[in-house]
N, C-alpha and C positions, 0 to 999 in steps of 0.2 A: 568250060567257064566255072563250074562248081569247084573243080580241082584247083583253079587259079584263085578263087575267092571263096574258100571253104566255110566262111562264117557269115555268108550273105543269105538271110532267110528267104528273100525274094527269089533268088536262084533255086533254092531248095524247093520252093513251092512250084516253080516252073518245071523243075525236074520231076516232081510228083505228078504234075499234069501229063508229062510225057509217058511216065510209067503207067498211068491210068489208061491212056490211049493205047498202050501196048498190052492192055489187059493183064497187068501185073500189080494188083492192089497191095501185095505184101511189100514190094519195093517202094511203091508210092507212100505207103504208111510209114516206112522207115524214114523217108525224106521229110514227111510232114512232122514226125516226132522230133527230128533234128531241128526243124524250123521253129517248132513250138518252144524249144529250149531258149531260143533267142527272142521269142515274142510271147512271153508269159502274160496271160490275161487277155489275149486276143479272142474275143467271142467267136468271130468267124472261123478262126483256125481251130478252136476247140470243137466247134460244131462239125467242121469238115473232118477232123480227126475221128470224131465219134462215129460219123456215118461210114467212114472208110474202115475203121476197125471192126465195126459190126458186119460190114460186107465180108471182110477176111474171115471172121468167125463163122459166118453163115456158109461160106465156101468150105471151111473145114467140116462143118456139121453135115453138109451135103455129101462130102467125100466119105465121112464115117458111115452115113446111112447107106451109101452105095456099096461100101465094103462089108456091110452087115455087122459093123462094130457098134452094137447097141450100148455097151458100157461107155465107150469113147464118145458116142453121140450125146449121151446123157450128161457127161461131164462138160462137153463143149456147150451144150444148151444152157447149163447152169452158169457157166462162165459168161455166156452172152447176156443172160438176164442180169447178172451182177454188174457187168460192164455198162449196159445200157442205163441202169439206174444210177451208177456212179457218174456217168457222163451227163445225165440229166441234172444231177445235183451240181456238177461243176458249172454247167451252163446257167443254172438258176443262181448260183453264187455270183456269177458275173452280171446277171440281170435279175435281181430279186423281185422287181416289180412286174415281171412278165408272167401274167396269170396263165398264158398258154403253156409256158414251160412247166409251171407248177402242176397244171392238169396232166401234162404228159408224164411227169415224174410220178404223180399219183397213180396213173394207169399202170405204169411199170411196176410200182410197188404192189398194187392190187394183184397183178398177174403173178408176182413172185410169192404171194401169201403174206406180205407184210401189211396186214389190213389196217392196223391202228395208225401206222405211218401214212398210209394212203389216205385214210380219213382226214388226217390233219391237213394234207395238201389240198384235198377237195374242198374242205371247209374254208380254206383261204381263197381258192380259185373262184368259189361261188360269189364272192364279193364283186367280181368283175362282170358287168352286164354281158360282155361278149362271150364269156365262158360259162355263164350261169346255167343255161339249159343242160350243157354237157356235164357240168360239175354236179348238178342235182341228180342226174341220171346215175352217175358213178357213185355218188353218196348212197343212193338207193341200193345199188348193187353191194357196196361195201357193208352197209348195215344188215342187208339180207344175209351175207356170208357170216356176219357176227351173230346172227340169230336175233337181232333187235328188230323184229318185224314191224312194230309200230312206227319206229323211226324210218325204216325202209319204205313203208307205205307212204308216209308223209312226204318224203323226198321224191318218190316216183310220181305222186299225184301233182306235186309242184312242177315237176319236169314235163308232165303231160299237158299243162295249161298252154293253150295256144298251139299245140303240136298238130300238124296236118294229119287227117285221117288217112290210113293206108300207107303212111310213111313207115319205113323199116324200124326206126327208133320207136315210133308210136306203138307198133305191134309188139315190140320187145317189152316195152314198159307195161302194156296191158297184160301180156303173158305173165310177167313177174308179179303184177298185182293179183292176177288170178291164182297163181301159186300161193301167194301169201294168204289170200282169202281161204283157199283150200286148207292150208296148214292151220288156220284158226277156226276151221269148221263152219265157215260162212259160205255155204253152197250157192245160194242165190247170187251173192256178190261175185263169186268166182265165175258162175255161168254168164253173168252180165259182162264181165271183162272178156271172157273167151268169145262171146257172141259178137262183140264189136270187132274182133279180129276175123272171125268166121264170115262176117258180113262182107268184108273186102278182100279176104284171101283165105279161101277154104283149104289151101294146101300148106298153110303156115305150120311148121313143126307138127305136133300131134293134136292140134286144136280141134280137128274134125272128130277124132276119137273122144276127146274130152266133152265135146258137145253131145255126142251120143250117150256118154256115161251120165251126163247131167239131165 
């Protein structure tokens, strides 16, 4: 059917589905890329393309690791990070009001070391009540990486408001606040943060050792 109607994007997408069922993501990706040429600006297609290309790159990365090709694996990992950020930008370009996409882009940028760009995305995402708690948390992380500990603390404390005790995110925030307090020579405050974690999870990271030290 594709050979008889080679410019039909619906058939190309169907063919991509078949290739995916046959566990051939490379061939599926080729079909989706062809379909995208005929359906520029399709959010769903761009999102699916992004997921599939990331899957192809992850398979390549896995093969490189299995073959002991550290240099090749590093190169593929860098390509994967760059592609994921580019794809997130493309999706955001199609839906600029989607704070969830903006948060996702910020996280990818933060992971790749583009901290200033990540901060800009988190600062926009925090305006959406549905993304506010996550955005505040990542703002805290980004400012901490930049060395702006006062701003980091402020955002972590805001992210902590209303967070349930014992939650993984809560413990991570408290641990980061403890580290900031330590860095600023505030031993009592650091111990207070660590003790709140220790109270609910004695095995969390090295918090037991920190409590002993304090």
